[in-house]
C-alpha positions in Angstrom: -1.0 -4.9 17.9 2.4 -3.5 19.1 4.2 -6.6 18.0 2.4 -6.4 14.6 3.4 -2.7 14.2 7.0 -3.5 15.1 6.9 -6.2 12.5 5.6 -3.9 9.9 8.4 -1.4 10.7 11.1 -4.1 10.5 9.9 -5.6 7.2 9.8 -2.1 5.6 13.2 -1.3 7.1 14.6 -4.5 5.4 13.0 -3.7 2.1 14.3 -0.2 2.1 17.8 -1.5 2.1 17.5 -3.3 -1.1 14.5 -2.0 -3.3 16.2 1.2 -4.5 19.5 -0.6 -5.5 18.0 -3.8 -7.1 18.5 -2.5 -10.7 22.0 -1.5 -10.1 22.9 -4.7 -8.5 21.6 -7.0 -11.2 22.6 -4.9 -14.2 25.9 -3.6 -13.2 27.3 -5.3 -10.1 26.5 -8.8 -11.2 27.0 -7.8 -14.9 23.7 -9.4 -16.1 22.6 -6.5 -18.2 19.6 -4.1 -18.2 17.4 -6.8 -19.8 17.9 -9.3 -17.0 17.4 -6.5 -14.5 14.1 -5.6 -16.2 13.0 -9.2 -15.9 13.8 -9.3 -12.3 11.7 -6.2 -11.6 8.9 -7.8 -13.6 9.1 -11.0 -11.8 8.2 -9.3 -8.5 4.9 -8.3 -9.9 4.3 -11.7 -11.6 5.0 -13.7 -8.5 2.5 -11.5 -6.6 -0.1 -12.0 -9.2 0.4 -15.7 -9.0 0.3 -16.2 -5.2 -2.2 -13.8 -4.0 -5.3 -15.6 -5.3 -4.3 -18.5 -3.2 -3.2 -16.5 -0.2 -6.6 -15.3 0.8 -8.1 -18.8 1.0 -5.0 -20.0 3.0 -5.5 -17.1 5.5 -9.2 -18.0 5.8 -8.6 -21.6 6.5 -5.3 -21.6 8.3 -5.3 -18.1 9.9 -3.1 -15.0 9.1 -0.2 -15.9 11.4 0.9 -19.3 9.9 0.7 -17.9 6.4 2.6 -14.9 7.4 5.4 -17.0 8.9 5.6 -19.2 5.8 5.8 -15.9 3.7 8.6 -14.5 5.9 10.7 -17.6 5.7 10.3 -17.7 1.9 11.1 -14.0 1.5 14.3 -14.5 3.8 15.5 -17.3 1.6 14.9 -15.3 -1.5 16.7 -12.3 -0.2 19.7 -14.4 0.9 20.0 -16.2 -2.3 19.6 -13.0 -4.2 22.6 -11.5 -2.4 24.7 -14.6 -3.4 23.4 -15.2 -6.9 25.8 -15.0 -9.9 23.7 -16.4 -12.7 20.6 -14.9 -14.3 18.5 -18.1 -13.5 19.4 -17.9 -9.8 18.7 -14.2 -9.7 15.3 -14.6 -11.3 14.2 -17.6 -9.1 15.4 -15.7 -6.0 13.6 -12.6 -6.9 10.4 -14.8 -7.5 10.8 -16.2 -4.0 11.3 -12.8 -2.4 8.4 -11.2 -4.4 6.1 -14.0 -3.5 6.8 -13.6 0.2 6.5 -9.9 0.1 3.1 -10.1 -1.6 1.7 -12.5 0.9 2.9 -10.5 3.9 0.6 -7.6 3.0 -2.8 -9.3 3.4 -1.5 -11.4 6.3 -0.5 -8.5 8.4 -3.6 -6.6 7.4 -5.8 -9.5 8.5 -3.9 -9.6 11.8 -4.6 -5.9 12.2 -8.3 -6.5 11.7 -8.4 -9.3 14.2 -6.5 -7.3 16.8 -8.6 -4.2 16.4 -12.2 -3.2 16.8 -14.3 -0.8 14.6 -13.3 2.2 16.9 -9.5 1.5 16.7 -9.2 0.1 13.1 -8.5 3.4 11.4 -5.8 4.4 13.8 -4.3 0.9 13.6 -4.0 1.1 9.7 -2.8 4.7 10.0 0.0 3.7 12.3 0.8 0.8 10.0 1.3 3.1 7.0 3.3 5.6 9.0 5.7 2.8 10.2 6.0 1.5 6.8 7.1 4.8 5.3 9.4 5.6 8.1 11.0 2.1 7.8 11.4 2.4 4.1 12.9 5.8 4.4 15.5 4.9 7.1 16.3 1.6 5.4 17.0 3.4 2.1 19.0 6.1 3.8 21.3 3.6 5.7 21.5 1.2 2.7 22.7 4.1 0.6 25.6 4.7 2.8 26.5 1.0 3.1 26.3 0.1 -0.6 29.4 0.5 -3.0 28.8 -0.4 -6.7 32.5 -1.5 -6.8 32.1 -4.1 -4.1 29.6 -6.9 -4.7 30.1 -7.8 -1.0 28.4 -4.6 0.1 25.2 -5.7 -1.8 25.5 -9.2 -0.3 25.6 -7.5 3.1 22.4 -5.5 2.2 20.4 -8.6 1.3 21.7 -10.5 4.4 20.5 -7.6 6.5 17.1 -7.9 4.8 16.8 -11.6 5.3 17.8 -11.0 9.0 14.9 -8.6 9.4 12.5 -11.2 8.0 13.8 -13.8 10.4 13.6 -11.4 13.3 10.0 -10.8 12.4 9.4 -14.6 12.4 10.4 -14.6 15.9 8.3 -11.6 16.8 5.2 -12.9 15.0 5.5 -16.4 16.6 5.0 -14.6 20.1 1.7 -13.0 18.9 -1.4 -14.3 20.6 -4.3 -13.6 18.2 -7.7 -12.4 19.7 -11.0 -12.4 17.9 -12.1 -8.8 17.6 -15.9 -8.1 16.9 -17.0 -6.6 13.8 -19.4 -3.8 13.1 -22.8 -5.4 13.6 -25.1 -6.0 10.7 -22.9 -4.6 8.0 -22.2 -7.7 6.1 -23.9 -11.0 5.7 -22.3 -14.1 7.1 -20.0 -16.0 4.9 -21.2 -19.3 3.7 -18.0 -20.1 1.9 -14.6 -18.7 0.8 -15.1 -18.7 -3.0 -14.1 -15.8 -5.3 -17.7 -16.0 -6.7 -19.1 -15.0 -3.3 -16.6 -12.1 -3.1 -17.6 -11.0 -6.7 -21.3 -10.9 -5.5 -20.5 -8.3 -3.0 -21.2 -5.2 -5.2 -19.8 -2.7 -2.7 -16.5 -4.6 -2.7 -16.4 -4.9 -6.5 -16.9 -1.0 -6.6 -14.2 -0.5 -4.0 -11.8 -2.8 -6.0 -12.4 -0.8 -9.2 -11.9 2.4 -7.2 -8.6 0.9 -5.7 -7.4 0.0 -9.1 -7.8 3.6 -10.3 -6.2 5.0 -7.0 -3.1 2.8 -7.3 -2.9 3.2 -11.1 -3.0 7.0 -11.0 -0.7 7.6 -8.0 1.6 4.8 -6.9 1.9 3.4 -10.4 3.4 6.7 -11.7 5.8 7.6 -8.9 8.9 5.9 -10.2 8.0 5.6 -13.8 5.8 8.1 -15.7 5.9 11.0 -13.3 9.7 10.8 -12.8 10.2 10.5 -16.6 7.9 13.4 -17.1 9.8 15.4 -14.6 13.2 14.8 -16.2 12.0 15.2 -19.9 9.4 17.9 -19.6 10.4 20.0 -16.6 14.1 19.4 -16.7 14.2 18.2 -13.2 17.5 17.0 -12.0 18.1 13.7 -10.3 18.9 15.4 -7.0 15.6 17.3 -7.4 13.8 14.1 -8.1 15.2 12.6 -4.9 14.0 15.7 -3.0 10.6 15.2 -4.5 10.4 11.6 -3.2 11.7 12.9 0.2 8.9 15.4 0.2 6.3 12.8 -0.3 7.7 10.6 2.5 8.0 13.7 4.9 4.4 14.7 4.2 3.1 11.3 5.1 5.2 11.1 8.3 4.1 14.7 9.4 0.5 14.8 8.2 -0.5 11.1 9.1 -1.7 11.6 12.6 -2.7 15.3 12.0 -5.4 14.2 9.5 -6.4 11.2 11.4 -9.1 12.9 13.6 -10.4 14.8 10.6 -10.8 11.5 8.6 -12.4 9.6 11.6 -15.1 12.1 11.8 -16.1 12.1 8.1 -17.7 9.8 5.7 -15.1 7.4 4.1 -16.6 8.0 0.6 -16.2 11.8 1.1 -12.6 11.5 2.2 -11.7 9.4 -0.8 -13.5 11.8 -3.0 -11.5 14.6 -1.5 -8.3 12.8 -2.2 -9.2 12.7 -5.9 -9.6 16.5 -5.9 -6.3 16.8 -4.0 -4.5 14.7 -6.6 -6.2 16.7 -9.4 -4.4 19.8 -8.0 -1.2 17.8 -7.9 -1.4 16.9 -11.6 -2.1 20.6 -12.2 1.1 21.5 -10.5 2.9 18.9 -12.4 1.4 20.5 -15.6 2.7 23.9 -14.7 6.2 22.4 -14.0 6.5 20.8 -17.2 4.3 22.9 -19.6 4.1 26.4 -17.9 7.4 27.7 -19.3 8.4 29.1 -15.9 11.8 29.4 -14.5 13.7 26.2 -13.4 13.3 27.2 -9.8 9.6 27.5 -10.1 9.3 24.3 -12.1 11.2 22.4 -9.5 9.2 23.8 -6.6 5.9 22.9 -8.5 7.2 19.4 -9.2 8.2 18.8 -5.5 4.7 20.2 -4.5 3.2 17.5 -6.7 4.8 14.7 -4.8 4.0 16.4 -1.4 0.2 16.6 -2.4 0.3 13.0 -3.2 1.6 12.2 0.2 -1.2 14.3 1.8 -3.7 12.1 -0.2 -2.0 9.0 0.9 -2.1 10.0 4.5 -5.8 10.4 4.2 -6.4 7.1 2.4 -4.4 4.9 4.8 -7.0 5.1 7.7 -9.8 4.9 5.2 -9.5 2.3 2.4 -8.0 -0.7 4.4 -10.5 -0.5 7.2 -13.3 -0.2 4.7 -12.2 -3.5 3.0 -12.2 -5.2 6.5 -15.6 -3.8 7.3 -17.0 -5.1 4.0 -15.9 -8.6 4.6 -18.2 -11.1 6.2 -17.1 -12.7 9.4 -14.1 -14.9 8.8 -13.4 -13.6 5.3 -11.1 -10.8 6.0 -8.2 -12.7 4.7 -9.8 -13.3 1.4 -10.9 -9.7 1.0 -7.5 -8.4 1.9 -5.8 -10.7 -0.5 -8.3 -9.7 -3.4 -7.6 -6.0 -2.8 -3.8 -6.7 -2.7 -4.3 -8.4 -6.0 -6.0 -5.4 -7.5 -3.1 -3.1 -6.1 -0.4 -5.4 -7.8 -2.4 -5.3 -11.2 -2.5 -1.5 -11.0 1.2 -1.3 -10.1 2.1 -3.6 -13.0 0.0 -1.8 -15.6 0.7 1.8 -14.3 4.3 2.0 -15.1 3.8 0.2 -18.5 1.3 2.9 -19.5 2.6 6.0 -17.7 6.3 5.5 -18.5 6.2 6.0 -22.3 3.6 8.7 -22.0 5.4 10.7 -19.4 8.7 10.5 -21.4 7.2 11.7 -24.8 3.5 12.7 -24.6 3.8 15.4 -21.9 0.4 17.2 -22.4 -1.7 14.1 -22.9 0.1 12.5 -19.9 -1.0 15.2 -17.5 -4.5 15.5 -18.8 -5.0 11.7 -18.7 -4.1 11.4 -15.1 -5.9 14.6 -14.2 -9.0 13.0 -15.6 -8.2 9.8 -13.5 -8.0 11.8 -10.4 -11.4 13.4 -11.1 -12.6 9.9 -11.8 -11.5 8.8 -8.3 -13.9 11.5 -6.9 -16.8 10.4 -9.0 -16.2 6.7 -8.1 -15.9 7.4 -4.5 -19.2 9.3 -4.4 -20.9 6.4 -6.2 -19.5 3.9 -3.8 -20.9 5.9 -0.9 -24.4 5.2 -2.1 -23.7 1.5 -2.0 -22.4 1.6 1.6 -24.4 1.3 4.9 -24.3 4.5 7.1 -22.1 2.7 9.6 -19.7 1.3 6.9 -19.3 4.8 5.4 -18.8 6.5 8.7 -18.1 4.2 11.7 -18.3 7.0 14.3 -22.0 6.8 13.8 -22.1 3.4 15.6 -20.3 5.1 18.7 -22.7 8.1 18.7 -25.6 5.8 18.6 -24.6 3.8 21.6 -24.0 7.1 23.6 -27.4 8.4 22.5 -29.2 5.2 23.6 -27.4 5.3 27.0 -27.0 1.5 27.1 -29.6 -1.3 27.0 -33.2 -0.6 27.7 -34.5 -1.3 31.3 -36.5 -4.4 31.9 -40.3 -3.8 32.0 -41.8 -3.9 35.5 -45.3 -5.6 36.1 -47.9 -3.5 37.4 -49.3 -4.2 40.9 -52.8 -5.4 41.6 
């Protein structure tokens, strides 16, 4: 588990070097224009949507580690070629390889965490993963911002080379992992008879969780760098420096709050925790509405806008030990890879559609934009409570399994025959 967490941190660290600067690199440094840069950004999402349906089956059949190693090598080659590319075709193909590798890493690492954890430790394991990912992205972006120079293409080549090196270091680390087989929560899901998508779609709880997941990612993550930032600049008059402060507040809230909320989350029903996140995000959208529509001073508008991102971070910290472990607990034995890949596919769909819908609305339809996503947040609460009725008591609150074992005091004693 320690090796897996180190791998998560290193991969996020490498991504933090390049992701914030990809548009500038393609459009300006390589002189390929904004249209090509937009295509490159879209290729990341398209590549993920293409490979994820096959990744789950490969993880089930081959195991998560071989699939992860192949994804890491593919991503390393894509990153290195991207740093050396001069033509639009080479840039797009390199971005496709990098995007496909990144997409397959997510369910592979998640499945490895499932296999190396038990029901008692799974929430903490996924919380640690999310914490390290955000920490790695933040540190990588900070260091990368000091290395990069728009006037020197070689500085960008160095960034992509560092990213490729991080992936290859991760290959070495993951090759040393010895995967155990961790037990699942007994009796929560039927045994798998096959790895088909039809079987997954027959799991009504998983279907409801996927719908809920789409709304979660669409209403939050899909708005961070598109609709919400456009709304802040156009409606609230937020400066670029204040926008950077808001993003930093989001990451800082996650880093500070992650383990503070973990004990609270572990003792509550998962469906209730997700429902509470919907309410917190509704308050965040109200703060955004005040920032852009409240006709307050610029200082108050900036403070409200930064608070919006911070409240989103608090919700994310509550979701990380809740949603991913629930996906694992809904999966029949041996099917965690398929379920993780399906949920990653839902996430990618939301992240592809979210900016396309939220971007134009945030830039021009300020009032309808806030109201729409306020209603989406309240919808999260309603969908979470509905999902809770579909889950078994132990799926919804794994701590019940531990309390039952304590209450029973171990196995019952053997009966003793009566003497004659």
